[in-house]
C-alpha positions in Angstrom: 116.8 95.4 91.1 113.3 93.8 91.2 110.8 96.6 90.2 109.9 97.0 86.6 108.1 100.3 85.4 105.9 99.3 82.5 102.7 100.0 80.6 99.6 98.2 82.0 98.3 94.8 80.6 94.9 93.1 80.6 96.3 90.6 83.2 96.8 93.3 85.6 93.2 94.2 86.2 92.3 92.2 89.3 95.4 93.2 91.0 94.9 97.0 90.1 91.3 96.6 91.3 92.4 95.4 94.6 94.9 98.2 95.0 92.3 100.9 94.0 89.8 99.5 96.6 92.3 100.8 99.3 92.1 104.4 98.0 89.6 106.9 96.8 90.7 108.5 93.5 88.6 110.3 91.0 90.5 109.1 87.9 91.2 105.5 89.2 88.0 104.5 91.1 87.6 100.9 92.3 85.4 99.9 89.5 86.2 96.8 87.4 84.5 98.1 84.3 86.1 101.5 84.5 89.6 100.0 85.1 89.0 97.6 82.1 88.2 100.5 80.0 91.3 102.4 81.0 93.5 99.5 80.3 92.0 99.0 76.8 92.4 102.8 76.1 96.0 102.7 77.5 96.9 99.7 75.1 95.8 101.6 72.2 97.4 105.0 73.4 101.0 103.3 73.8 100.7 102.0 70.3 99.7 105.4 68.9 96.3 104.2 67.9 94.2 106.7 70.0 91.6 108.5 67.8 91.9 111.8 69.4 94.1 113.5 72.3 91.1 113.4 74.7 90.8 109.6 74.1 94.6 109.0 74.8 95.3 107.6 78.2 98.7 106.2 79.5 98.6 103.8 82.3 101.8 102.9 84.1 102.4 100.2 86.7 105.3 99.1 88.8 105.8 95.4 89.1 107.7 93.3 91.6 109.0 91.1 89.1 110.0 88.3 91.6 106.5 88.1 93.0 104.8 89.1 89.6 102.8 91.6 91.5 101.6 95.0 90.5 102.2 97.3 93.5 101.8 100.8 92.1 100.1 102.7 89.2 100.1 106.2 87.7 98.2 107.7 84.7 98.7 110.5 82.2 95.5 111.8 80.7 96.6 113.3 77.4 93.9 116.1 77.3 91.7 117.0 80.2 89.0 119.4 78.9 87.1 119.6 75.7 84.0 121.3 74.3 81.8 118.3 75.3 83.6 117.8 78.6 85.4 121.0 79.7 87.9 120.9 82.7 86.2 122.6 85.5 87.7 124.5 88.4 87.4 127.4 90.8 89.8 130.5 90.4 90.9 131.6 93.7 91.4 135.5 94.1 91.2 138.2 96.4 89.1 141.3 96.5 89.5 144.3 98.9 86.3 146.1 100.3 86.6 149.3 102.3 84.1 151.6 103.9 85.3 155.2 104.5 82.4 156.1 106.7 83.1 153.0 109.0 86.8 153.2 108.7 86.6 149.3 108.1 88.2 147.2 105.2 88.3 143.5 104.4 90.3 141.4 102.1 88.1 138.6 100.8 89.0 135.4 99.3 86.7 134.9 96.3 85.8 131.9 94.2 84.7 132.1 90.4 83.7 128.9 88.5 85.6 128.5 85.1 85.3 126.0 82.3 88.4 125.2 80.0 87.2 123.5 76.7 90.9 123.3 75.5 92.3 121.7 78.6 95.7 120.7 79.6 97.3 117.1 79.9 96.5 115.8 83.4 98.6 113.4 85.6 96.9 111.2 88.3 96.0 107.7 89.5 99.0 107.5 91.7 98.8 104.6 94.0 101.4 102.5 95.8 100.6 99.2 97.8 101.0 100.3 101.7 103.3 97.3 102.3 105.7 98.7 99.8 105.9 102.2 100.9 109.0 103.5 102.7 111.2 101.0 100.9 114.8 102.3 99.7 113.7 101.8 96.2 111.2 104.9 96.7 108.6 103.2 94.4 106.2 106.0 94.8 108.6 108.4 93.3 109.6 106.0 90.6 106.0 105.5 89.3 105.2 109.2 89.6 108.3 110.3 87.7 108.3 107.7 84.9 105.3 109.8 83.5 107.6 112.7 82.8 110.3 110.5 81.1 107.5 109.4 78.9 106.5 112.9 78.1 110.1 113.7 77.2 110.2 110.7 74.8 106.8 111.8 73.0 106.2 115.5 73.6 103.9 115.7 70.5 101.4 113.4 72.3 100.7 115.8 75.0 99.6 119.4 75.7 101.9 122.2 76.5 100.4 122.7 80.0 100.5 119.7 82.6 98.0 119.7 85.4 97.9 117.7 88.7 94.8 117.8 91.0 95.8 117.2 94.4 93.6 115.6 97.3 92.6 118.0 100.1 92.0 116.7 103.6 88.9 114.6 103.9 87.2 113.1 106.8 87.8 109.4 107.7 84.6 108.4 105.9 85.6 110.4 102.7 83.4 113.4 103.5 84.3 116.7 101.9 83.5 119.7 104.2 84.0 122.0 101.2 81.3 120.1 99.1 78.9 119.9 102.0 79.2 123.8 102.5 79.0 124.6 98.8 78.4 122.2 96.1 75.8 120.2 97.9 73.7 123.5 98.4 73.5 124.2 94.6 73.2 120.5 93.4 71.3 118.7 96.2 73.6 115.8 95.6 75.8 114.0 98.2 79.6 114.1 97.5 80.0 110.6 96.3 77.1 110.7 94.0 78.3 114.0 92.5 81.8 112.8 92.2 80.5 109.7 90.2 78.2 111.8 88.0 80.9 114.2 87.0 83.0 111.2 85.5 80.2 110.9 82.8 79.0 114.4 82.4 79.6 117.7 83.9 76.4 119.5 82.7 74.9 119.8 86.1 77.9 121.8 87.3 77.8 124.3 84.6 74.0 124.8 84.9 73.6 124.6 88.7 76.8 126.3 90.1 76.6 130.1 90.3 78.4 132.0 87.7 78.9 135.0 90.1 81.7 135.4 92.6 81.4 133.3 95.7 83.0 134.9 98.9 84.3 132.2 100.9 83.6 134.1 104.2 80.0 132.8 103.9 81.3 129.2 104.2 81.7 127.6 107.6 85.3 127.4 109.1 85.8 123.7 108.3 85.1 124.3 104.6 87.3 127.4 104.5 90.1 125.4 106.1 90.4 122.8 103.3 90.5 125.4 100.4 93.8 124.9 98.5 95.2 122.6 101.2 96.7 119.1 100.6 95.9 116.1 102.6 98.6 114.7 104.9 98.9 111.5 102.7 99.3 113.7 99.6 102.0 116.0 100.8 104.9 113.7 99.5 103.3 114.0 96.0 103.2 117.7 96.4 106.8 118.1 97.4 107.9 115.9 94.5 106.0 118.0 91.9 107.3 121.2 93.3 110.9 119.8 93.1 110.5 119.3 89.3 109.0 122.5 88.5 105.2 122.4 89.4 103.6 125.4 91.1 100.2 126.1 92.8 97.8 127.7 90.2 95.5 129.4 92.6 92.9 127.0 91.3 90.9 124.5 93.3 88.7 121.5 92.4 85.0 122.5 92.6 84.0 119.3 94.6 86.4 119.0 97.3 88.5 122.3 97.3 91.9 120.5 96.5 94.5 122.6 94.9 95.5 122.4 91.2 99.2 122.4 90.5 100.6 122.9 87.1 103.6 123.4 84.9 104.7 124.0 81.2 105.8 120.6 79.9 109.3 122.1 78.7 110.0 123.6 82.3 109.6 120.2 84.0 113.2 119.2 84.8 112.7 115.5 83.9 111.3 116.3 80.6 114.0 118.9 79.7 116.7 116.3 80.6 115.4 113.4 78.6 117.8 112.2 75.9 118.2 109.2 73.7 121.3 107.1 73.8 122.6 103.8 72.4 123.5 101.3 75.2 126.7 99.6 75.5 127.8 96.9 78.0 127.9 97.8 81.6 131.1 95.8 82.7 133.0 99.0 82.9 131.6 102.3 84.2 131.4 104.7 87.1 127.8 104.1 88.4 127.3 107.1 90.7 124.5 108.8 88.9 120.9 107.8 88.9 118.4 108.1 86.1 115.1 106.9 84.9 115.6 104.6 81.9 113.0 103.7 79.3 112.3 102.3 76.0 109.2 101.7 73.7 109.6 99.0 71.3 106.6 98.4 69.2 104.2 100.2 71.6 105.5 98.2 74.6 106.8 100.6 77.2 109.1 99.4 79.9 111.6 101.3 82.2 113.3 101.5 85.5 115.4 103.6 87.8 119.0 102.7 87.3 122.6 103.9 87.8 124.3 104.9 84.5 127.4 106.3 83.1 128.0 108.1 79.6 131.0 107.8 77.4 131.6 108.7 73.8 127.9 109.8 73.8 126.7 106.3 74.5 125.3 105.1 77.8 126.7 102.3 80.1 124.2 100.5 82.1 124.7 97.8 85.0 124.1 94.3 83.9 121.0 93.8 86.1 119.4 96.8 84.2 120.1 94.9 81.0 118.3 91.9 82.4 115.4 93.8 83.8 114.6 95.8 80.7 115.5 92.8 78.5 117.8 94.8 76.3 121.1 94.2 74.6 124.1 96.3 73.5 123.1 98.5 70.6 119.5 99.1 71.9 118.4 102.7 71.8 117.0 104.0 75.2 115.9 107.3 76.7 117.2 108.5 80.1 116.4 111.4 82.3 119.0 111.9 85.2 117.4 112.5 88.8 118.9 115.0 91.1 119.4 114.2 94.8 116.9 116.9 95.7 114.2 115.0 93.8 114.9 111.7 95.4 
């Protein structure tokens, strides 16, 4: 067992920047200043020092401990959507239109802009080094799921609603057909610039996008095709979320048309199953069940995926888990069992 799930540290900045440069994520851009700010915010958040929910951000990494290399990341944004910076999305509905005189009817897909000033907790920032994908340790699933173990540990730090904005199909150069057909016509901005500006201020969306219904039949076929769809590289993340309780909300991103998935926190299986145990030595035990294991000592989170056994309401862990997590018998840890369907 060579992979540790832990909170981010300042020393990780350059490795994370290199990792982010291989991707294009709104909430984890390849920008040294932004990543540095996220690391600082995360360190305060794990220590419980965030000044407000909207300032709290939890930044997880998966480390190859032998090579001392960060090979994956994930994030929790404690609150996405306030009065000053609302969560913005299109509601996707259907409307029927019928003409008795012509004997013709249509069912139209309709978009309507919405702004949530008391927004949900959002998960994002999921990256895994390409050379580490497809390994039997399933590092992408580990770094994704560890967020839900942490939510189970500290439910009061997060909103009741959990949101994930999934990436739709984009062109090889990052072009969004949905934005070109819609957003650009109302803002005059190219996708990359609008994307960047929205991280700082969403005022231009509220003032320039139409408040009225938008019938998707007026968009070209390429733009209509991507609405609510998930890109090929994002399909595994979609299936993973569905397996633990997330559902499509019939909402899409106003920039690229990507689908929004959500769940109530207490309905997410890994959150529901999260329990605290005292650890005993792992020399005897039937290790045939897998779980996420985590602990937070003094604001320093670390965790891993491990086999475990429970006897007399205490948890038995293998010796290599003791070593990786730097724990001893008597330590209190949180575990959340993982079903075979999720892995």
